[in-house]
C-alpha positions, 0 to 999 in steps of 0.5 A, a space after each residue: 540518500 544524502 543527508 540533505 535529501 533526508 532532511 528535506 524529505 523530513 521536512 516535507 513529511 512534517 509540512 504534509 502532516 500539518 496540512 492533513 491536521 488543518 484539513 481534518 480540523 476544517 472538516 470537523 468544524 464544518 460537520 459541527 457547523 452543519 450538525 448545529 444548523 440542522 439541530 437549530 433548524 429543526 428546533 426552531 421550525 414551526 412544528 409541533 413537538 411530536 413532529 419535531 421528535 419524529 424529524 429528529 428520529 428520521 435524521 438520526 436513522 439517516 445518519 447512522 445509515 449513512 455512517 454504516 454504509 460509508 464504514 462498510 465501503 471503507 472496510 471493503 476498500 481496506 480489505 482489497 488494499 491489504 489483500 493486494 499488499 500481502 500479494 506483492 509481499 509474498 511475490 517479493 518474499 519468493 523472489 528473494 528466496 529464489 535469489 538466495 537459493 541461486 546464490 547459495 548454489 553459486 557459492 557452493 559450486 565455486 567452493 567445489 571448483 576451488 576444492 578440485 583445484 579448477 579455476 572459477 573463472 574457466 568455469 564461468 567462461 564455459 558456462 557463458 559459452 554453453 549459454 551462447 550455444 543454447 541460445 544459437 540453437 534455440 533461435 528460429 531459423 528465418 
């Protein structure tokens, strides 16, 4: 990645972070306004103190229940995402291990060829020919 692309990506990330911060601030302001309006509405309603306290109690319970439900949903979703990422990580880890094992085997084979005095290019050509022969044998006849 070139330097100009890295700089551009960093600028875009900074702009995105600023937008997210502004959105969070706006959401917090809206939530505070809604809460203040609700409290003001309840306190200024033409009800008795006992009825108003009951309404506040019910509204508080509903708010707690709503937050609890959203938190539980977020926790479940996060668990699903984490599980999927762990699975991808383990798959990648297994593929890397297979690659490294295969590379090690090839390196060892090249070393053995050099120790025996055999040209490794001849071995590679022989393996390619053997692979082609096997492919021809496995092809179904039409």
